[in-house]
C-alpha positions in Angstrom: 10.0 23.0 69.9 8.3 24.6 66.9 10.3 27.1 64.8 8.9 29.4 62.2 11.4 30.4 59.5 10.2 33.6 57.9 13.2 35.4 56.4 13.0 38.1 53.7 15.0 37.6 50.5 18.8 38.2 50.6 18.8 40.5 47.6 21.0 39.3 44.8 21.7 36.0 46.5 18.9 33.8 47.9 15.1 34.0 47.7 12.9 34.0 50.8 11.8 30.4 50.0 15.4 29.2 49.4 16.5 30.6 52.8 13.5 29.0 54.5 14.2 25.6 53.0 17.9 25.7 53.8 17.3 26.5 57.5 14.3 24.2 57.9 16.1 21.3 56.3 19.1 21.7 58.6 17.0 22.1 61.7 14.7 19.1 60.9 17.6 16.8 60.0 19.9 17.8 62.9 17.5 18.1 65.9 14.9 15.5 66.8 13.0 17.8 69.1 12.6 20.6 66.5 9.9 21.1 63.9 10.7 23.9 61.5 8.0 25.5 59.4 8.8 27.7 56.4 6.9 30.8 55.3 8.3 33.0 52.5 7.7 36.7 53.2 7.9 40.0 51.3 6.7 43.4 52.0 6.1 44.8 48.5 9.7 44.6 47.6 11.8 41.7 46.1 9.9 38.4 46.2 6.4 40.0 46.3 5.0 37.7 43.6 5.9 34.6 45.6 3.2 35.5 48.2 0.3 35.0 45.9 -1.7 31.9 45.0 -4.3 31.3 42.4 -2.8 33.5 39.7 -1.2 32.6 36.4 2.5 33.6 36.0 3.0 35.6 32.9 5.8 37.2 31.0 6.1 40.6 29.3 8.8 42.3 27.2 9.5 45.8 28.3 12.5 47.9 29.4 14.2 47.9 32.8 15.2 51.0 34.8 18.3 51.5 32.7 16.1 51.5 29.6 17.4 48.1 28.3 15.1 45.5 26.8 14.1 42.8 29.2 11.4 40.2 30.0 9.6 40.4 33.3 7.2 38.3 35.3 3.8 39.3 36.6 0.7 37.5 37.8 -2.7 37.5 36.1 -6.2 36.4 36.9 -8.1 37.2 33.7 -11.5 36.1 35.1 -11.2 38.6 38.0 -9.5 41.1 35.7 -6.8 41.4 38.3 -3.0 41.6 38.0 -0.1 41.6 40.4 3.1 43.5 39.6 6.3 43.6 41.5 8.2 46.8 40.9 11.5 45.2 41.7 10.9 42.7 38.9 10.3 45.4 36.3 12.5 48.4 37.3 14.4 46.9 40.2 17.9 47.5 41.4 18.6 43.8 41.2 18.6 44.0 37.4 21.3 46.7 37.1 25.0 46.7 37.3 26.7 49.2 39.5 27.6 51.4 36.6 24.0 51.6 35.5 22.7 52.9 38.9 22.1 56.6 38.3 18.8 58.2 39.3 19.4 61.0 36.9 18.9 58.5 34.1 16.9 55.6 35.4 13.3 55.5 34.4 9.9 54.0 35.2 8.8 53.9 31.6 9.0 50.1 31.5 6.5 49.9 34.3 4.1 52.2 32.4 4.3 50.0 29.3 3.3 46.9 31.3 0.4 48.7 33.0 -0.7 50.1 29.6 -0.6 46.6 28.0 -2.7 45.2 30.9 -5.3 48.0 30.7 -5.8 47.2 27.0 -6.4 43.5 28.0 -9.2 44.7 30.2 -7.5 44.5 33.6 -9.1 46.9 36.0 -7.6 46.0 39.4 -3.8 46.1 40.0 -2.0 45.0 43.1 1.4 46.6 43.0 4.3 45.9 45.3 6.4 49.1 45.5 9.8 48.1 46.9 13.2 47.5 45.4 13.1 50.1 42.6 16.2 51.6 41.0 14.4 55.0 40.3 13.8 58.4 41.9 11.7 60.0 39.1 8.4 60.3 41.0 6.8 58.1 38.3 7.0 60.5 35.4 8.2 57.7 33.1 5.3 55.4 34.0 2.7 58.2 33.8 4.1 59.3 30.4 3.2 55.9 29.0 -0.3 56.3 30.4 -1.0 59.6 28.6 0.2 62.2 31.1 2.4 64.8 29.3 5.2 66.5 31.2 7.0 69.4 29.4 9.7 71.9 30.2 9.5 75.7 29.6 10.2 75.2 25.9 7.5 72.5 25.4 9.9 69.6 25.2 8.7 66.3 26.5 10.2 65.1 29.9 9.9 61.5 30.8 13.2 60.0 32.0 14.8 60.3 35.4 15.9 63.3 37.5 17.5 64.8 34.4 13.9 65.4 33.1 12.1 65.7 36.4 14.2 68.8 37.2 13.0 70.6 34.0 9.3 70.0 34.3 7.2 73.2 34.5 3.9 72.0 33.0 1.6 68.9 33.1 -1.1 68.1 30.6 -3.8 65.6 31.5 -5.9 65.9 28.3 -4.5 62.7 26.9 -4.5 60.5 30.0 -5.7 56.9 29.4 -9.4 56.7 30.5 -8.9 53.1 31.5 -6.0 54.1 33.8 -8.3 56.7 35.4 -11.0 54.2 36.0 -8.9 51.2 37.2 -8.3 50.5 40.8 -4.8 50.3 42.2 -4.0 48.6 45.5 -0.5 49.8 46.3 1.5 47.7 48.7 4.4 49.7 50.2 7.4 48.3 52.0 8.1 51.6 53.6 6.2 54.5 55.2 8.4 57.4 54.2 7.0 60.7 52.9 8.0 62.0 49.5 10.4 64.8 50.6 12.5 65.9 53.6 15.2 64.0 55.5 13.0 61.0 55.9 11.8 61.1 52.3 12.6 59.2 49.1 15.8 61.0 48.2 17.5 61.2 51.6 16.8 57.7 52.7 16.9 55.5 49.6 18.6 57.2 46.7 22.1 56.5 47.8 21.6 52.7 47.2 20.3 53.7 43.7 23.5 55.5 42.8 23.0 59.1 44.0 25.8 60.8 45.8 25.1 62.2 49.2 26.3 65.6 48.1 23.3 65.7 45.7 20.6 64.8 48.2 19.5 68.4 49.0 19.5 69.5 45.4 17.5 66.5 44.2 15.1 66.7 47.1 14.4 70.3 46.0 13.7 69.1 42.4 11.2 66.6 43.8 9.6 69.3 46.0 9.2 71.6 43.0 7.7 68.9 40.9 5.3 68.0 43.7 4.1 71.6 43.9 3.2 71.5 40.2 1.4 68.2 40.6 -0.6 69.4 43.6 -1.6 72.5 41.6 -3.0 70.3 38.8 -4.7 67.5 40.8 -5.9 69.7 43.6 -4.7 67.4 46.4 -1.5 67.2 48.4 0.0 63.7 49.0 3.5 64.8 49.7 3.6 63.8 53.4 1.3 60.8 53.2 2.8 57.6 54.5 4.3 55.7 51.6 4.4 58.6 49.1 8.2 58.3 49.1 8.1 54.6 48.3 9.9 53.4 45.1 11.5 56.8 44.5 8.1 58.6 44.6 6.0 56.1 42.7 3.7 56.1 45.8 3.2 59.8 45.2 2.5 59.2 41.5 -0.2 56.6 42.2 -1.8 58.6 45.0 -1.9 61.8 42.8 -3.0 60.4 39.4 -4.9 57.2 40.0 -7.7 55.6 42.0 -5.2 54.2 44.5 -5.3 53.0 48.1 -2.0 52.3 49.8 -1.4 49.7 52.4 1.6 48.7 54.5 3.3 45.9 52.7 4.1 44.1 55.9 0.6 44.4 57.3 -0.9 43.2 53.9 1.5 40.2 54.0 0.7 39.4 57.7 -3.0 39.4 57.0 -2.8 37.6 53.6 -0.7 34.8 55.0 -2.5 34.5 58.3 0.9 34.9 60.1 -0.7 36.0 63.4 -2.5 32.7 63.8 0.6 30.7 62.8 2.9 32.6 65.2 0.6 31.8 68.2 1.4 28.1 67.7 5.2 28.3 67.5 8.0 28.9 70.0 10.7 30.7 68.1 10.6 32.9 65.0 13.6 33.1 62.8 13.4 36.2 60.6 15.9 38.5 58.8 17.0 40.1 55.6 20.2 41.0 53.8 21.1 44.0 56.1 19.9 44.9 59.6 20.0 48.7 59.9 17.7 51.6 60.7 15.8 51.1 57.4 14.8 47.6 58.8 12.6 49.4 61.3 10.8 51.6 58.8 8.0 49.2 58.0 10.1 46.3 56.6 8.6 42.8 56.8 11.1 41.1 59.2 10.6 43.7 61.9 6.8 43.6 61.5 6.9 39.8 61.8 9.0 40.4 65.0 6.3 42.7 66.4 3.7 40.0 66.0 6.0 37.5 67.7 6.5 39.8 70.6 2.8 40.4 70.9 2.6 36.7 71.9 5.9 36.6 73.8 7.8 34.5 71.3 11.5 34.6 71.0 13.0 36.2 67.8 16.2 35.4 66.1 17.3 37.8 63.3 19.7 36.6 60.6 21.4 39.0 58.2 24.4 39.2 55.8 25.4 42.5 57.4 24.5 44.1 60.7 25.2 47.8 61.3 25.6 47.8 65.1 26.1 51.5 65.3 22.7 52.2 63.7 21.1 49.5 65.8 22.4 51.1 69.0 20.7 54.4 68.1 17.2 52.8 68.2 14.8 53.3 71.0 14.6 50.6 73.7 11.2 49.3 72.5 12.6 48.7 69.0 15.7 47.0 70.4 13.5 44.6 72.4 11.9 43.3 69.2 15.0 41.1 68.5 16.2 38.7 71.2 19.4 37.8 69.3 20.9 38.9 65.9 23.6 37.1 63.9 25.5 37.9 60.8 25.9 34.8 58.7 29.3 35.8 57.4 32.0 33.4 58.7 35.1 35.2 57.4 36.3 38.2 55.4 35.5 37.7 51.8 34.5 39.9 48.9 30.8 41.0 48.5 30.4 39.1 45.3 31.8 36.0 46.9 29.5 36.5 50.0 26.5 36.7 47.8 27.2 33.6 45.8 24.3 31.1 46.4 26.6 28.2 47.4 28.5 30.4 49.9 25.3 31.9 51.4 23.8 28.4 51.8 26.9 27.2 53.6 27.0 30.2 55.8 23.3 29.9 56.7 23.7 26.3 57.6 26.8 26.8 59.8 25.2 29.8 61.6 21.9 28.1 62.3 23.7 25.0 63.7 25.8 27.1 66.0 22.7 29.0 67.3 20.7 25.8 68.0 23.7 24.0 69.5 23.8 26.8 72.1 20.0 26.5 72.6 20.4 22.7 73.1 23.2 23.3 75.5 21.2 25.8 77.6 18.2 23.4 77.6 20.6 20.8 79.0 
């Protein structure tokens, strides 16, 4: 029996590669009739950099979403003048404490500084993975670092978070970086949400970034007002384009102000890794992520991997730290059929911090996977 282990990162706990190695080592050592293969996956969110080969890993000092100094990783191919940036690495939720999660304050300025630095080095093609951000500022911080000026009715500069986004009434493009205008951006989005509305950036993703549900409607209106000003200036409307709501509206920012093409993160990953060819040769796919909920079915990598598996009639096992059965039950029947069996790896009631401890997660994964394959062995008699 051939098993492909392609599980997304358990955010704040184990990387995709670590999960794959834990599961494959346990399967290969415990079962003589099983060969387990590992393929790290990411869809533009956490772990995106791990997909790429042939680039040099570099470091850059900038500021995170909470505007604190930090050092981040990115990938560089100086000969091809190409760079790969993972948004989650620069302005990601994973770098913030709970008390720092506040979209009214969090900013994309740190991302803009990295892009500006790379433009000065002559980089003219950027591959940017948009998932895992801690912001909801529609990219005003990033764009401010690249020469776009946002001002309020009194001419004051606006560049940080919803606090400033809500005040913007004028945009000045006279000082925009020419290198930014001429560069090519390949935007890899882990979701397909529009910018505004009940399926947009604010309603779907801002709660995990620290925004109270009572503020959703108000903030969504700020975002809509901002988008109207942008559309007036750039003479195009990207508000309802798929992926415009990714990373708190960064998708919209790239679509509106740069030479950008946007791709599904999951489809990019499947093509880049040749997963379709790999899956045809295996029997069972083990996939998963930290939480299985409705958002998992909005273009996230594990479900897209499951779709490929089902195309070739392969069995799919989904592992997660947390499974929201009430949300899963609301899915249509076709979506439900993408997963043959789902399992939470939690073995007992413990605190979230304890559950996310690497050692605890490793033990829970090993115990869960052994129980699953013991049942399969029993059924195969």
